[in-house]
LOVONU-383989 format. One record per residue (C-alpha): x, y, z. Coordinates in steps of 0.2 Angstrom, whole numbers, plus 5000, padded with zeros to 4 digits. Example, Ala and Ser with C-alpha at 12.3 -4.5 7.8 and 13.67 -1.06 7.14 Angstrom:
2
5062, 4978, 5039
5068, 4995, 5036
This chain:
102
4986, 5085, 5237
4970, 5094, 5236
4957, 5081, 5237
4966, 5065, 5243
4982, 5060, 5250
4988, 5049, 5236
5005, 5056, 5228
5007, 5039, 5218
4992, 5043, 5206
5002, 5056, 5196
5017, 5044, 5192
5005, 5029, 5190
4995, 5038, 5177
5010, 5044, 5168
5017, 5027, 5166
5000, 5020, 5160
4998, 5034, 5147
5016, 5030, 5141
5013, 5011, 5140
4997, 5015, 5130
5007, 5026, 5118
5021, 5013, 5116
5008, 4999, 5113
5000, 5010, 5099
5017, 5013, 5091
5021, 4995, 5090
5004, 4990, 5084
5006, 5002, 5069
5024, 5000, 5066
5023, 4986, 5053
5010, 4995, 5043
5020, 5011, 5043
5036, 5002, 5038
5028, 4993, 5024
5023, 5010, 5017
5039, 5018, 5020
5049, 5004, 5012
5037, 5004, 4998
5031, 4986, 5001
5017, 4977, 4992
5000, 4982, 5000
4992, 4967, 5009
4974, 4971, 5002
4979, 4969, 4984
4979, 4952, 4975
4993, 4955, 4962
4990, 4938, 4954
4972, 4943, 4950
4978, 4960, 4944
4991, 4952, 4932
4978, 4939, 4926
4966, 4953, 4921
4980, 4962, 4912
4984, 4946, 4902
4965, 4945, 4897
4968, 4959, 4885
4972, 4953, 4868
4986, 4965, 4864
4997, 4960, 4880
5009, 4945, 4877
5021, 4948, 4892
5022, 4957, 4908
5039, 4960, 4917
5047, 4972, 4929
5031, 4974, 4939
5029, 4983, 4955
5015, 4988, 4967
5017, 4999, 4982
5007, 5011, 4992
5011, 5030, 4995
5000, 5033, 5010
4991, 5016, 5014
4976, 5020, 5003
4983, 5026, 4986
4991, 5011, 4977
5003, 5013, 4963
5006, 4999, 4950
5020, 5000, 4937
5024, 4986, 4924
5032, 4984, 4908
5020, 4977, 4896
5025, 4969, 4879
5012, 4971, 4865
5009, 4958, 4852
5014, 4971, 4838
5019, 4988, 4835
5004, 5000, 4838
5003, 5018, 4834
5002, 5031, 4848
4983, 5033, 4847
4981, 5014, 4849
4993, 5013, 4863
4984, 5027, 4872
4968, 5017, 4870
4976, 5002, 4877
4982, 5012, 4892
4964, 5019, 4895
4958, 5001, 4895
4971, 4996, 4908
4967, 5011, 4919
4949, 5005, 4920
4953, 4988, 4927
């Protein structure tokens, strides 16, 4: 060795760096698996979302509803909404805009 006679430092630092990397992998593994498996994001209160949707007068039923995250930040919500009557396409587009604003 150039400055000291301690040949154990290199393997010791290699092991410590490897342990740090393994720790970070396991720390982030749950969050990554939720994203990959399209699980429901933890930071979204779905009951509150459904309640706000039900507050619209035209909505009578919600089923086949799903929420997932594409990258941890961008959240996608899909649902089949039953309306109280048959609206024309312009009125449906207006309801859709109101839903996107929630």
